[in-house]
Each structure stands twice: as C-alpha cells, then as structure tokens.
PDB file of N, CA, C and O in Angstrom:
ATOM      1  N   MET A   1       0.808  -1.006  -0.077  1.00  0.00           N
ATOM      2  CA  MET A   1      -0.001  -0.008  -0.009  1.00  0.00           C
ATOM      3  C   MET A   1       0.885   1.180  -0.010  1.00  0.00           C
ATOM      4  O   MET A   1       1.970   1.085   0.564  1.00  0.00           O
ATOM      5  N   GLY A   2       0.529   2.340  -0.616  1.00  0.00           N
ATOM      6  CA  GLY A   2       1.273   3.479  -0.710  1.00  0.00           C
ATOM      7  C   GLY A   2       0.343   4.456  -1.439  1.00  0.00           C
ATOM      8  O   GLY A   2      -0.832   4.297  -1.770  1.00  0.00           O
ATOM      9  N   TYR A   3       1.246   5.622  -1.625  1.00  0.00           N
ATOM     10  CA  TYR A   3       0.477   6.803  -2.250  1.00  0.00           C
ATOM     11  C   TYR A   3       0.575   6.641  -3.756  1.00  0.00           C
ATOM     12  O   TYR A   3       1.526   6.058  -4.276  1.00  0.00           O
ATOM     13  N   LYS A   4      -0.423   7.164  -4.444  1.00  0.00           N
ATOM     14  CA  LYS A   4      -0.289   7.161  -5.925  1.00  0.00           C
ATOM     15  C   LYS A   4       0.169   8.713  -6.108  1.00  0.00           C
ATOM     16  O   LYS A   4      -0.072   9.609  -5.300  1.00  0.00           O
ATOM     17  N   TRP A   5       0.838   8.840  -7.262  1.00  0.00           N
ATOM     18  CA  TRP A   5       1.368  10.144  -7.678  1.00  0.00           C
ATOM     19  C   TRP A   5       0.202  11.225  -7.828  1.00  0.00           C
ATOM     20  O   TRP A   5       0.366  12.420  -7.585  1.00  0.00           O
ATOM     21  N   GLU A   6      -0.845  10.727  -8.204  1.00  0.00           N
ATOM     22  CA  GLU A   6      -2.115  11.673  -8.388  1.00  0.00           C
ATOM     23  C   GLU A   6      -2.604  12.053  -7.047  1.00  0.00           C
ATOM     24  O   GLU A   6      -3.351  13.031  -7.011  1.00  0.00           O
ATOM     25  N   ASP A   7      -2.304  11.430  -5.885  1.00  0.00           N
ATOM     26  CA  ASP A   7      -2.865  11.703  -4.618  1.00  0.00           C
ATOM     27  C   ASP A   7      -2.049  12.842  -3.858  1.00  0.00           C
ATOM     28  O   ASP A   7      -2.482  13.530  -2.933  1.00  0.00           O
ATOM     29  N   ILE A   8      -0.731  12.906  -4.456  1.00  0.00           N
ATOM     30  CA  ILE A   8       0.126  13.954  -3.749  1.00  0.00           C
ATOM     31  C   ILE A   8      -0.220  15.345  -4.169  1.00  0.00           C
ATOM     32  O   ILE A   8      -0.333  15.601  -5.368  1.00  0.00           O
ATOM     33  N   PRO A   9      -0.379  16.180  -3.333  1.00  0.00           N
ATOM     34  CA  PRO A   9      -0.522  17.714  -3.626  1.00  0.00           C
ATOM     35  C   PRO A   9       0.581  18.155  -4.472  1.00  0.00           C
ATOM     36  O   PRO A   9       1.747  17.778  -4.360  1.00  0.00           O
ATOM     37  N   GLU A  10       0.060  19.098  -5.448  1.00  0.00           N
ATOM     38  CA  GLU A  10       0.993  19.839  -6.407  1.00  0.00           C
ATOM     39  C   GLU A  10       2.192  20.417  -5.693  1.00  0.00           C
ATOM     40  O   GLU A  10       3.296  20.287  -6.223  1.00  0.00           O
ATOM     41  N   LYS A  11       2.072  21.047  -4.531  1.00  0.00           N
ATOM     42  CA  LYS A  11       3.080  21.691  -3.941  1.00  0.00           C
ATOM     43  C   LYS A  11       4.182  20.731  -3.311  1.00  0.00           C
ATOM     44  O   LYS A  11       5.258  21.147  -2.880  1.00  0.00           O
ATOM     45  N   TYR A  12       3.861  19.642  -3.308  1.00  0.00           N
ATOM     46  CA  TYR A  12       4.794  18.537  -2.796  1.00  0.00           C
ATOM     47  C   TYR A  12       5.567  17.836  -3.925  1.00  0.00           C
ATOM     48  O   TYR A  12       6.564  17.150  -3.700  1.00  0.00           O
ATOM     49  N   LYS A  13       5.071  18.038  -5.121  1.00  0.00           N
ATOM     50  CA  LYS A  13       5.575  17.354  -6.307  1.00  0.00           C
ATOM     51  C   LYS A  13       6.748  18.197  -7.013  1.00  0.00           C
ATOM     52  O   LYS A  13       6.526  19.158  -7.750  1.00  0.00           O
ATOM     53  N   PRO A  14       8.005  17.718  -6.694  1.00  0.00           N
ATOM     54  CA  PRO A  14       9.146  18.507  -7.306  1.00  0.00           C
ATOM     55  C   PRO A  14       9.189  18.579  -8.859  1.00  0.00           C
ATOM     56  O   PRO A  14       9.011  17.573  -9.544  1.00  0.00           O
ATOM     57  N   HIS A  15       9.411  19.704  -9.343  1.00  0.00           N
ATOM     58  CA  HIS A  15       9.593  19.826 -10.879  1.00  0.00           C
ATOM     59  C   HIS A  15      10.874  19.134 -11.275  1.00  0.00           C
ATOM     60  O   HIS A  15      11.798  19.080 -10.463  1.00  0.00           O
ATOM     61  N   TRP A  16      10.979  18.617 -12.441  1.00  0.00           N
ATOM     62  CA  TRP A  16      12.160  17.988 -12.863  1.00  0.00           C
ATOM     63  C   TRP A  16      13.527  19.053 -12.882  1.00  0.00           C
ATOM     64  O   TRP A  16      14.706  18.760 -12.687  1.00  0.00           O
ATOM     65  N   SER A  17      13.028  20.151 -13.133  1.00  0.00           N
ATOM     66  CA  SER A  17      14.263  21.332 -13.311  1.00  0.00           C
ATOM     67  C   SER A  17      14.698  21.701 -11.905  1.00  0.00           C
ATOM     68  O   SER A  17      15.679  22.445 -11.872  1.00  0.00           O
ATOM     69  N   THR A  18      14.138  21.311 -10.634  1.00  0.00           N
ATOM     70  CA  THR A  18      14.702  21.641  -9.416  1.00  0.00           C
ATOM     71  C   THR A  18      15.781  20.744  -9.047  1.00  0.00           C
ATOM     72  O   THR A  18      16.446  21.114  -8.079  1.00  0.00           O
ATOM     73  N   TRP A  19      16.088  19.713  -9.564  1.00  0.00           N
ATOM     74  CA  TRP A  19      17.035  18.850  -9.246  1.00  0.00           C
ATOM     75  C   TRP A  19      18.337  19.202 -10.171  1.00  0.00           C
ATOM     76  O   TRP A  19      18.248  19.120 -11.396  1.00  0.00           O
ATOM     77  N   LYS A  20      19.432  19.557  -9.591  1.00  0.00           N
ATOM     78  CA  LYS A  20      20.507  19.940 -10.144  1.00  0.00           C
ATOM     79  C   LYS A  20      21.694  19.050  -9.891  1.00  0.00           C
ATOM     80  O   LYS A  20      21.967  18.904  -8.700  1.00  0.00           O
ATOM     81  N   ILE A  21      22.437  18.440 -10.740  1.00  0.00           N
ATOM     82  CA  ILE A  21      23.526  17.504 -10.498  1.00  0.00           C
ATOM     83  C   ILE A  21      24.676  18.257  -9.856  1.00  0.00           C
ATOM     84  O   ILE A  21      25.369  17.599  -9.080  1.00  0.00           O
ATOM     85  N   GLU A  22      24.986  19.511 -10.049  1.00  0.00           N
ATOM     86  CA  GLU A  22      25.977  20.256  -9.518  1.00  0.00           C
ATOM     87  C   GLU A  22      26.099  20.253  -8.070  1.00  0.00           C
ATOM     88  O   GLU A  22      25.096  20.468  -7.390  1.00  0.00           O
ATOM     89  N   GLY A  23      27.307  20.016  -7.492  1.00  0.00           N
ATOM     90  CA  GLY A  23      27.349  20.009  -5.972  1.00  0.00           C
ATOM     91  C   GLY A  23      27.143  18.635  -5.479  1.00  0.00           C
ATOM     92  O   GLY A  23      27.231  18.502  -4.258  1.00  0.00           O
ATOM     93  N   THR A  24      26.896  17.627  -6.156  1.00  0.00           N
ATOM     94  CA  THR A  24      26.694  16.264  -5.627  1.00  0.00           C
ATOM     95  C   THR A  24      27.812  15.308  -6.200  1.00  0.00           C
ATOM     96  O   THR A  24      28.517  15.628  -7.157  1.00  0.00           O
ATOM     97  N   PRO A  25      27.911  14.128  -5.542  1.00  0.00           N
ATOM     98  CA  PRO A  25      28.950  13.192  -6.207  1.00  0.00           C
ATOM     99  C   PRO A  25      28.471  12.830  -7.554  1.00  0.00           C
ATOM    100  O   PRO A  25      29.362  12.440  -8.309  1.00  0.00           O
ATOM    101  N   LEU A  26      27.337  12.865  -8.010  1.00  0.00           N
ATOM    102  CA  LEU A  26      26.837  12.479  -9.317  1.00  0.00           C
ATOM    103  C   LEU A  26      27.588  13.519 -10.395  1.00  0.00           C
ATOM    104  O   LEU A  26      27.720  13.145 -11.560  1.00  0.00           O
ATOM    105  N   GLU A  27      28.014  14.666 -10.030  1.00  0.00           N
ATOM    106  CA  GLU A  27      28.640  15.569 -10.866  1.00  0.00           C
ATOM    107  C   GLU A  27      29.927  14.746 -11.388  1.00  0.00           C
ATOM    108  O   GLU A  27      30.197  14.744 -12.589  1.00  0.00           O
ATOM    109  N   ASP A  28      30.631  14.119 -10.544  1.00  0.00           N
ATOM    110  CA  ASP A  28      31.848  13.366 -11.104  1.00  0.00           C
ATOM    111  C   ASP A  28      31.587  12.301 -12.071  1.00  0.00           C
ATOM    112  O   ASP A  28      32.275  12.041 -13.058  1.00  0.00           O
ATOM    113  N   VAL A  29      30.389  11.640 -11.636  1.00  0.00           N
ATOM    114  CA  VAL A  29      29.854  10.552 -12.639  1.00  0.00           C
ATOM    115  C   VAL A  29      29.601  11.017 -14.012  1.00  0.00           C
ATOM    116  O   VAL A  29      29.912  10.390 -15.024  1.00  0.00           O
ATOM    117  N   GLN A  30      28.937  12.309 -13.970  1.00  0.00           N
ATOM    118  CA  GLN A  30      28.434  13.004 -15.141  1.00  0.00           C
ATOM    119  C   GLN A  30      29.724  13.449 -15.850  1.00  0.00           C
ATOM    120  O   GLN A  30      29.729  13.279 -17.069  1.00  0.00           O
ATOM    121  N   LYS A  31      30.742  13.952 -15.327  1.00  0.00           N
ATOM    122  CA  LYS A  31      31.973  14.277 -16.088  1.00  0.00           C
ATOM    123  C   LYS A  31      32.760  13.006 -16.641  1.00  0.00           C
ATOM    124  O   LYS A  31      33.297  13.066 -17.747  1.00  0.00           O
ATOM    125  N   LYS A  32      32.820  11.896 -15.886  1.00  0.00           N
ATOM    126  CA  LYS A  32      33.483  10.626 -16.423  1.00  0.00           C
ATOM    127  C   LYS A  32      32.547  10.169 -17.597  1.00  0.00           C
ATOM    128  O   LYS A  32      33.137   9.663 -18.551  1.00  0.00           O
ATOM    129  N   LEU A  33      31.295  10.259 -17.671  1.00  0.00           N
ATOM    130  CA  LEU A  33      30.542   9.792 -18.682  1.00  0.00           C
ATOM    131  C   LEU A  33      30.812  10.554 -19.951  1.00  0.00           C
ATOM    132  O   LEU A  33      30.891   9.975 -21.034  1.00  0.00           O
ATOM    133  N   ASN A  34      30.965  11.964 -19.805  1.00  0.00           N
ATOM    134  CA  ASN A  34      31.082  12.885 -20.911  1.00  0.00           C
ATOM    135  C   ASN A  34      32.427  12.716 -21.502  1.00  0.00           C
ATOM    136  O   ASN A  34      32.573  12.982 -22.695  1.00  0.00           O
ATOM    137  N   ALA A  35      33.437  12.296 -20.785  1.00  0.00           N
ATOM    138  CA  ALA A  35      34.777  12.090 -21.166  1.00  0.00           C
ATOM    139  C   ALA A  35      34.871  10.910 -21.957  1.00  0.00           C
ATOM    140  O   ALA A  35      35.808  10.773 -22.743  1.00  0.00           O
ATOM    141  N   LYS A  36      33.900   9.961 -21.807  1.00  0.00           N
ATOM    142  CA  LYS A  36      33.761   8.708 -22.698  1.00  0.00           C
ATOM    143  C   LYS A  36      32.764   8.835 -23.921  1.00  0.00           C
ATOM    144  O   LYS A  36      32.562   7.923 -24.723  1.00  0.00           O
ATOM    145  N   GLY A  37      32.242   9.924 -23.955  1.00  0.00           N
ATOM    146  CA  GLY A  37      31.218  10.369 -24.886  1.00  0.00           C
ATOM    147  C   GLY A  37      29.832   9.810 -24.652  1.00  0.00           C
ATOM    148  O   GLY A  37      29.063   9.563 -25.581  1.00  0.00           O
ATOM    149  N   LEU A  38      29.539   9.619 -23.367  1.00  0.00           N
ATOM    150  CA  LEU A  38      28.290   9.027 -23.038  1.00  0.00           C
ATOM    151  C   LEU A  38      27.410  10.170 -22.382  1.00  0.00           C
ATOM    152  O   LEU A  38      27.899  11.256 -22.069  1.00  0.00           O
ATOM    153  N   HIS A  39      26.160   9.868 -22.209  1.00  0.00           N
ATOM    154  CA  HIS A  39      25.233  10.756 -21.507  1.00  0.00           C
ATOM    155  C   HIS A  39      24.168  10.048 -20.938  1.00  0.00           C
ATOM    156  O   HIS A  39      23.544   9.145 -21.495  1.00  0.00           O
ATOM    157  N   ASN A  40      23.955  10.539 -19.668  1.00  0.00           N
ATOM    158  CA  ASN A  40      22.887   9.630 -18.965  1.00  0.00           C
ATOM    159  C   ASN A  40      21.869  10.683 -18.632  1.00  0.00           C
ATOM    160  O   ASN A  40      22.123  11.493 -17.740  1.00  0.00           O
ATOM    161  N   PRO A  41      20.598  10.731 -19.368  1.00  0.00           N
ATOM    162  CA  PRO A  41      19.689  11.886 -19.192  1.00  0.00           C
ATOM    163  C   PRO A  41      18.901  11.627 -17.856  1.00  0.00           C
ATOM    164  O   PRO A  41      18.323  12.588 -17.348  1.00  0.00           O
ATOM    165  N   TRP A  42      18.842  10.443 -17.279  1.00  0.00           N
ATOM    166  CA  TRP A  42      18.284  10.093 -16.121  1.00  0.00           C
ATOM    167  C   TRP A  42      18.983  10.296 -14.791  1.00  0.00           C
ATOM    168  O   TRP A  42      18.437  10.052 -13.716  1.00  0.00           O
ATOM    169  N   LEU A  43      20.210  10.752 -14.917  1.00  0.00           N
ATOM    170  CA  LEU A  43      21.096  10.894 -13.693  1.00  0.00           C
ATOM    171  C   LEU A  43      20.500  11.891 -12.759  1.00  0.00           C
ATOM    172  O   LEU A  43      20.640  11.738 -11.546  1.00  0.00           O
ATOM    173  N   ARG A  44      19.816  12.946 -13.272  1.00  0.00           N
ATOM    174  CA  ARG A  44      19.090  13.803 -12.337  1.00  0.00           C
ATOM    175  C   ARG A  44      18.182  13.232 -11.467  1.00  0.00           C
ATOM    176  O   ARG A  44      18.007  13.779 -10.378  1.00  0.00           O
ATOM    177  N   ASN A  45      17.511  12.131 -11.782  1.00  0.00           N
ATOM    178  CA  ASN A  45      16.539  11.474 -11.125  1.00  0.00           C
ATOM    179  C   ASN A  45      17.063  10.884  -9.756  1.00  0.00           C
ATOM    180  O   ASN A  45      16.277  10.592  -8.854  1.00  0.00           O
ATOM    181  N   GLU A  46      18.461  10.720  -9.643  1.00  0.00           N
ATOM    182  CA  GLU A  46      19.021  10.121  -8.428  1.00  0.00           C
ATOM    183  C   GLU A  46      19.521  11.274  -7.519  1.00  0.00           C
ATOM    184  O   GLU A  46      19.994  10.944  -6.431  1.00  0.00           O
ATOM    185  N   VAL A  47      19.476  12.468  -7.812  1.00  0.00           N
ATOM    186  CA  VAL A  47      20.127  13.605  -7.175  1.00  0.00           C
ATOM    187  C   VAL A  47      19.234  13.727  -5.828  1.00  0.00           C
ATOM    188  O   VAL A  47      19.861  14.047  -4.818  1.00  0.00           O
ATOM    189  N   TRP A  48      18.098  13.548  -5.724  1.00  0.00           N
ATOM    190  CA  TRP A  48      17.379  13.557  -4.330  1.00  0.00           C
ATOM    191  C   TRP A  48      17.887  12.886  -3.353  1.00  0.00           C
ATOM    192  O   TRP A  48      17.676  13.327  -2.223  1.00  0.00           O
ATOM    193  N   MET A  49      18.623  11.753  -3.489  1.00  0.00           N
ATOM    194  CA  MET A  49      19.333  10.976  -2.540  1.00  0.00           C
ATOM    195  C   MET A  49      20.414  11.800  -1.789  1.00  0.00           C
ATOM    196  O   MET A  49      20.758  11.627  -0.620  1.00  0.00           O
ATOM    197  N   TYR A  50      20.876  12.695  -2.628  1.00  0.00           N
ATOM    198  CA  TYR A  50      21.954  13.453  -2.290  1.00  0.00           C
ATOM    199  C   TYR A  50      21.645  14.801  -1.550  1.00  0.00           C
ATOM    200  O   TYR A  50      22.445  15.290  -0.753  1.00  0.00           O
ATOM    201  N   LYS A  51      20.496  15.345  -1.844  1.00  0.00           N
ATOM    202  CA  LYS A  51      19.998  16.515  -1.202  1.00  0.00           C
ATOM    203  C   LYS A  51      19.153  16.357  -0.149  1.00  0.00           C
ATOM    204  O   LYS A  51      18.953  17.347   0.554  1.00  0.00           O
ATOM    205  N   MET A  52      18.568  15.246   0.140  1.00  0.00           N
ATOM    206  CA  MET A  52      17.786  15.179   1.344  1.00  0.00           C
ATOM    207  C   MET A  52      18.625  14.943   2.537  1.00  0.00           C
ATOM    208  O   MET A  52      19.587  14.177   2.480  1.00  0.00           O
ATOM    209  N   PRO A  53      18.255  15.651   3.752  1.00  0.00           N
ATOM    210  CA  PRO A  53      18.969  15.195   4.933  1.00  0.00           C
ATOM    211  C   PRO A  53      19.024  13.803   5.201  1.00  0.00           C
ATOM    212  O   PRO A  53      18.033  13.150   4.874  1.00  0.00           O
ATOM    213  N   HIS A  54      20.054  13.171   5.769  1.00  0.00           N
ATOM    214  CA  HIS A  54      20.031  11.842   6.054  1.00  0.00           C
ATOM    215  C   HIS A  54      19.988  11.838   7.569  1.00  0.00           C
ATOM    216  O   HIS A  54      20.450  12.755   8.249  1.00  0.00           O
ATOM    217  N   ARG A  55      19.402  10.750   8.060  1.00  0.00           N
ATOM    218  CA  ARG A  55      19.114  10.556   9.579  1.00  0.00           C
ATOM    219  C   ARG A  55      20.308   9.376   9.859  1.00  0.00           C
ATOM    220  O   ARG A  55      20.352   8.325   9.219  1.00  0.00           O
ATOM    221  N   HIS A  56      21.148   9.699  10.797  1.00  0.00           N
ATOM    222  CA  HIS A  56      22.091   8.929  11.284  1.00  0.00           C
ATOM    223  C   HIS A  56      21.590   8.236  12.598  1.00  0.00           C
ATOM    224  O   HIS A  56      21.142   8.878  13.547  1.00  0.00           O
ATOM    225  N   THR A  57      21.704   6.880  12.574  1.00  0.00           N
ATOM    226  CA  THR A  57      21.337   6.237  13.769  1.00  0.00           C
ATOM    227  C   THR A  57      22.469   6.044  14.576  1.00  0.00           C
ATOM    228  O   THR A  57      23.524   5.702  14.042  1.00  0.00           O
ATOM    229  N   SER A  58      22.385   6.243  15.989  1.00  0.00           N
ATOM    230  CA  SER A  58      23.315   6.154  16.980  1.00  0.00           C
ATOM    231  C   SER A  58      22.849   5.314  18.067  1.00  0.00           C
ATOM    232  O   SER A  58      21.651   5.075  18.215  1.00  0.00           O
ATOM    233  N   ILE A  59      23.793   4.835  18.869  1.00  0.00           N
ATOM    234  CA  ILE A  59      23.435   3.953  20.167  1.00  0.00           C
ATOM    235  C   ILE A  59      22.440   4.821  21.036  1.00  0.00           C
ATOM    236  O   ILE A  59      21.326   4.375  21.310  1.00  0.00           O
ATOM    237  N   PRO A  60      22.858   6.076  21.469  1.00  0.00           N
ATOM    238  CA  PRO A  60      21.795   6.781  22.205  1.00  0.00           C
ATOM    239  C   PRO A  60      20.553   7.052  21.647  1.00  0.00           C
ATOM    240  O   PRO A  60      19.620   7.210  22.434  1.00  0.00           O
ATOM    241  N   LYS A  61      20.332   7.145  20.390  1.00  0.00           N
ATOM    242  CA  LYS A  61      19.121   7.335  19.705  1.00  0.00           C
ATOM    243  C   LYS A  61      18.301   6.093  20.015  1.00  0.00           C
ATOM    244  O   LYS A  61      17.182   6.161  20.524  1.00  0.00           O
ATOM    245  N   ILE A  62      18.939   4.889  19.669  1.00  0.00           N
ATOM    246  CA  ILE A  62      18.411   3.715  19.791  1.00  0.00           C
ATOM    247  C   ILE A  62      17.651   3.333  21.285  1.00  0.00           C
ATOM    248  O   ILE A  62      16.608   2.720  21.515  1.00  0.00           O
ATOM    249  N   PHE A  63      18.578   3.927  22.120  1.00  0.00           N
ATOM    250  CA  PHE A  63      18.069   3.695  23.754  1.00  0.00           C
ATOM    251  C   PHE A  63      16.902   4.564  23.923  1.00  0.00           C
ATOM    252  O   PHE A  63      15.930   4.125  24.539  1.00  0.00           O
ATOM    253  N   ARG A  64      16.896   5.827  23.411  1.00  0.00           N
ATOM    254  CA  ARG A  64      15.906   6.725  23.641  1.00  0.00           C
ATOM    255  C   ARG A  64      14.605   6.223  22.976  1.00  0.00           C
ATOM    256  O   ARG A  64      13.511   6.244  23.540  1.00  0.00           O
ATOM    257  N   ARG A  65      14.833   5.755  21.684  1.00  0.00           N
ATOM    258  CA  ARG A  65      13.677   5.421  21.088  1.00  0.00           C
ATOM    259  C   ARG A  65      12.923   4.087  21.397  1.00  0.00           C
ATOM    260  O   ARG A  65      11.715   3.975  21.189  1.00  0.00           O
ATOM    261  N   GLY A  66      13.642   3.152  21.866  1.00  0.00           N
ATOM    262  CA  GLY A  66      13.116   1.826  21.959  1.00  0.00           C
ATOM    263  C   GLY A  66      13.335   1.238  23.434  1.00  0.00           C
ATOM    264  O   GLY A  66      12.372   0.949  24.144  1.00  0.00           O
ATOM    265  N   ILE A  67      14.657   1.082  23.848  1.00  0.00           N
ATOM    266  CA  ILE A  67      15.029   0.348  24.989  1.00  0.00           C
ATOM    267  C   ILE A  67      14.505   0.965  26.402  1.00  0.00           C
ATOM    268  O   ILE A  67      14.058   0.283  27.324  1.00  0.00           O
ATOM    269  N   VAL A  68      14.635   2.328  26.401  1.00  0.00           N
ATOM    270  CA  VAL A  68      14.209   2.978  27.565  1.00  0.00           C
ATOM    271  C   VAL A  68      12.674   3.118  27.818  1.00  0.00           C
ATOM    272  O   VAL A  68      12.230   3.040  28.964  1.00  0.00           O
ATOM    273  N   PRO A  69      11.876   3.322  26.746  1.00  0.00           N
ATOM    274  CA  PRO A  69      10.537   3.266  26.847  1.00  0.00           C
ATOM    275  C   PRO A  69      10.037   1.857  27.001  1.00  0.00           C
ATOM    276  O   PRO A  69       9.033   1.665  27.688  1.00  0.00           O
ATOM    277  N   GLY A  70      10.622   0.910  26.448  1.00  0.00           N
ATOM    278  CA  GLY A  70      10.234  -0.506  26.594  1.00  0.00           C
ATOM    279  C   GLY A  70      10.471  -1.001  28.013  1.00  0.00           C
ATOM    280  O   GLY A  70       9.661  -1.699  28.623  1.00  0.00           O
ATOM    281  N   PHE A  71      11.612  -0.598  28.484  1.00  0.00           N
ATOM    282  CA  PHE A  71      11.817  -0.968  29.893  1.00  0.00           C
ATOM    283  C   PHE A  71      10.936  -0.398  30.906  1.00  0.00           C
ATOM    284  O   PHE A  71      10.671  -1.007  31.942  1.00  0.00           O
ATOM    285  N   ALA A  72      10.431   0.875  30.599  1.00  0.00           N
ATOM    286  CA  ALA A  72       9.648   1.720  31.507  1.00  0.00           C
ATOM    287  C   ALA A  72       8.069   0.741  31.433  1.00  0.00           C
ATOM    288  O   ALA A  72       7.422   0.488  32.450  1.00  0.00           O
ATOM    289  N   ILE A  73       7.710   0.345  30.207  1.00  0.00           N
ATOM    290  CA  ILE A  73       6.441  -0.366  30.071  1.00  0.00           C
ATOM    291  C   ILE A  73       6.598  -1.639  30.799  1.00  0.00           C
ATOM    292  O   ILE A  73       5.657  -2.138  31.415  1.00  0.00           O
ATOM    293  N   PHE A  74       7.752  -2.166  30.741  1.00  0.00           N
ATOM    294  CA  PHE A  74       7.967  -3.574  31.458  1.00  0.00           C
ATOM    295  C   PHE A  74       7.963  -3.379  32.974  1.00  0.00           C
ATOM    296  O   PHE A  74       7.469  -4.246  33.695  1.00  0.00           O
ATOM    297  N   LEU A  75       8.448  -2.373  33.427  1.00  0.00           N
ATOM    298  CA  LEU A  75       8.377  -2.122  34.812  1.00  0.00           C
ATOM    299  C   LEU A  75       6.825  -1.914  35.291  1.00  0.00           C
ATOM    300  O   LEU A  75       6.342  -2.456  36.285  1.00  0.00           O
ATOM    301  N   GLY A  76       6.176  -1.084  34.461  1.00  0.00           N
ATOM    302  CA  GLY A  76       4.732  -0.740  34.777  1.00  0.00           C
ATOM    303  C   GLY A  76       4.028  -2.188  34.748  1.00  0.00           C
ATOM    304  O   GLY A  76       3.321  -2.480  35.712  1.00  0.00           O
ATOM    305  N   ALA A  77       4.175  -3.071  33.745  1.00  0.00           N
ATOM    306  CA  ALA A  77       3.423  -4.263  33.651  1.00  0.00           C
ATOM    307  C   ALA A  77       3.730  -5.184  34.913  1.00  0.00           C
ATOM    308  O   ALA A  77       2.864  -5.900  35.416  1.00  0.00           O
ATOM    309  N   LEU A  78       5.091  -5.101  35.398  1.00  0.00           N
ATOM    310  CA  LEU A  78       5.448  -5.800  36.409  1.00  0.00           C
ATOM    311  C   LEU A  78       4.941  -5.406  37.812  1.00  0.00           C
ATOM    312  O   LEU A  78       4.730  -6.173  38.751  1.00  0.00           O
ATOM    313  N   GLY A  79       4.797  -4.157  37.780  1.00  0.00           N
ATOM    314  CA  GLY A  79       4.137  -3.477  38.989  1.00  0.00           C
ATOM    315  C   GLY A  79       2.667  -3.987  39.149  1.00  0.00           C
ATOM    316  O   GLY A  79       2.232  -4.505  40.178  1.00  0.00           O
ATOM    317  N   ILE A  80       1.959  -3.774  38.004  1.00  0.00           N
ATOM    318  CA  ILE A  80       0.421  -4.262  37.893  1.00  0.00           C
ATOM    319  C   ILE A  80       0.274  -5.703  38.329  1.00  0.00           C
ATOM    320  O   ILE A  80      -0.594  -6.093  39.109  1.00  0.00           O
ATOM    321  N   GLU A  81       1.175  -6.443  37.773  1.00  0.00           N
ATOM    322  CA  GLU A  81       1.149  -7.921  37.977  1.00  0.00           C
ATOM    323  C   GLU A  81       1.372  -8.108  39.596  1.00  0.00           C
ATOM    324  O   GLU A  81       0.637  -8.849  40.249  1.00  0.00           O
ATOM    325  N   TYR A  82       2.202  -7.539  40.045  1.00  0.00           N
ATOM    326  CA  TYR A  82       2.641  -7.709  41.563  1.00  0.00           C
ATOM    327  C   TYR A  82       1.669  -7.213  42.574  1.00  0.00           C
ATOM    328  O   TYR A  82       1.553  -7.799  43.650  1.00  0.00           O
ATOM    329  N   PHE A  83       1.026  -6.251  42.305  1.00  0.00           N
ATOM    330  CA  PHE A  83      -0.143  -5.440  43.092  1.00  0.00           C
ATOM    331  C   PHE A  83      -1.444  -6.011  42.927  1.00  0.00           C
ATOM    332  O   PHE A  83      -2.166  -6.253  43.894  1.00  0.00           O
ATOM    333  N   PHE A  84      -1.795  -6.252  41.661  1.00  0.00           N
ATOM    334  CA  PHE A  84      -3.227  -6.528  41.356  1.00  0.00           C
ATOM    335  C   PHE A  84      -3.485  -8.104  41.174  1.00  0.00           C
ATOM    336  O   PHE A  84      -4.600  -8.539  41.461  1.00  0.00           O
ATOM    337  N   LEU A  85      -2.616  -8.857  40.768  1.00  0.00           N
ATOM    338  CA  LEU A  85      -2.888 -10.159  40.450  1.00  0.00           C
ATOM    339  C   LEU A  85      -2.618 -11.085  41.708  1.00  0.00           C
ATOM    340  O   LEU A  85      -1.635 -10.806  42.394  1.00  0.00           O
ATOM    341  N   PRO A  86      -3.426 -12.188  42.077  1.00  0.00           N
ATOM    342  CA  PRO A  86      -3.289 -12.933  43.166  1.00  0.00           C
ATOM    343  C   PRO A  86      -1.941 -13.563  43.267  1.00  0.00           C
ATOM    344  O   PRO A  86      -1.303 -13.806  42.243  1.00  0.00           O
ATOM    345  N   LYS A  87      -1.551 -13.796  44.271  1.00  0.00           N
ATOM    346  CA  LYS A  87      -0.230 -14.578  44.641  1.00  0.00           C
ATOM    347  C   LYS A  87      -0.378 -16.074  44.347  1.00  0.00           C
ATOM    348  O   LYS A  87      -1.412 -16.618  44.734  1.00  0.00           O
ATOM    349  N   SER A  88       0.571 -16.812  43.685  1.00  0.00           N
ATOM    350  CA  SER A  88       0.375 -18.154  43.428  1.00  0.00           C
ATOM    351  C   SER A  88       1.313 -18.896  44.387  1.00  0.00           C
ATOM    352  O   SER A  88       2.368 -18.383  44.759  1.00  0.00           O
ATOM    353  N   ASP A  89       0.916 -20.098  44.778  1.00  0.00           N
ATOM    354  CA  ASP A  89       1.640 -21.032  45.809  1.00  0.00           C
ATOM    355  C   ASP A  89       2.825 -21.702  45.081  1.00  0.00           C
ATOM    356  O   ASP A  89       3.632 -22.422  45.668  1.00  0.00           O
ATOM    357  N   GLY A  90       2.874 -21.425  43.805  1.00  0.00           N
ATOM    358  CA  GLY A  90       3.917 -22.205  42.989  1.00  0.00           C
ATOM    359  C   GLY A  90       3.576 -23.535  42.542  1.00  0.00           C
ATOM    360  O   GLY A  90       4.436 -24.338  42.179  1.00  0.00           O
ATOM    361  N   GLY A  91       2.301 -23.793  42.559  1.00  0.00           N
ATOM    362  CA  GLY A  91       1.802 -25.043  41.942  1.00  0.00           C
ATOM    363  C   GLY A  91       2.060 -26.235  42.910  1.00  0.00           C
ATOM    364  O   GLY A  91       2.034 -27.381  42.460  1.00  0.00           O
ATOM    365  N   HIS A  92       2.314 -25.989  44.270  1.00  0.00           N
ATOM    366  CA  HIS A  92       2.444 -27.156  45.314  1.00  0.00           C
ATOM    367  C   HIS A  92       1.220 -27.764  45.652  1.00  0.00           C
ATOM    368  O   HIS A  92       0.239 -27.032  45.777  1.00  0.00           O
ATOM    369  N   HIS A  93       1.097 -29.104  45.839  1.00  0.00           N
ATOM    370  CA  HIS A  93      -0.011 -29.671  46.369  1.00  0.00           C
ATOM    371  C   HIS A  93      -0.282 -29.517  47.885  1.00  0.00           C
ATOM    372  O   HIS A  93      -1.285 -30.025  48.388  1.00  0.00           O
TER     373      HIS A  93
END
C-alpha cells in the first residue's frame, strides 16, 4: 500500500528542473561519462538521494527510542502484576 502520484498535492511534487547535479557526487559521474562520450539523461533522478538530509542512527538514539520506553513499560506491567494479581503458591499440592 502506498500513495499514488495523483494523490500527492502539487506543492509537494518537485519539478524536474529543481534537481541539479552540480554540487553532488553525481557531478563526477557525469564528467566521467562525458569524457567517454556518453550521456545519462536520467542521472538527475538520483539527485534527491544526495539533497535530502540523512538520519544517522546512533546508540543513544536507539536507547531513547526503544529500550528506555520498553523498559519503563515492562516495569509498569511488572508492578501491575505484583500488586493486582493474586499470589500463586508455586503449584504445590
């Protein structure tokens, strides 16, 4: 499931002329292709990968996003079980 191109508002659809190869690593690729007499007209379609800000994942971010909240939920569930559920005798006869 995903969005169709028609469902995206016009203000969020970039025009092809907004993507420029200059200033990206693809500029070197274009120069090497031109030196061999080749041309890639679709190269600009890859520029967005170099223009968008990348999210870098680090260990502190992983702890904040998952482990710390998960541990807090675990402690809450443990407290509910301890205070509200009846104590078991361990299955002895």
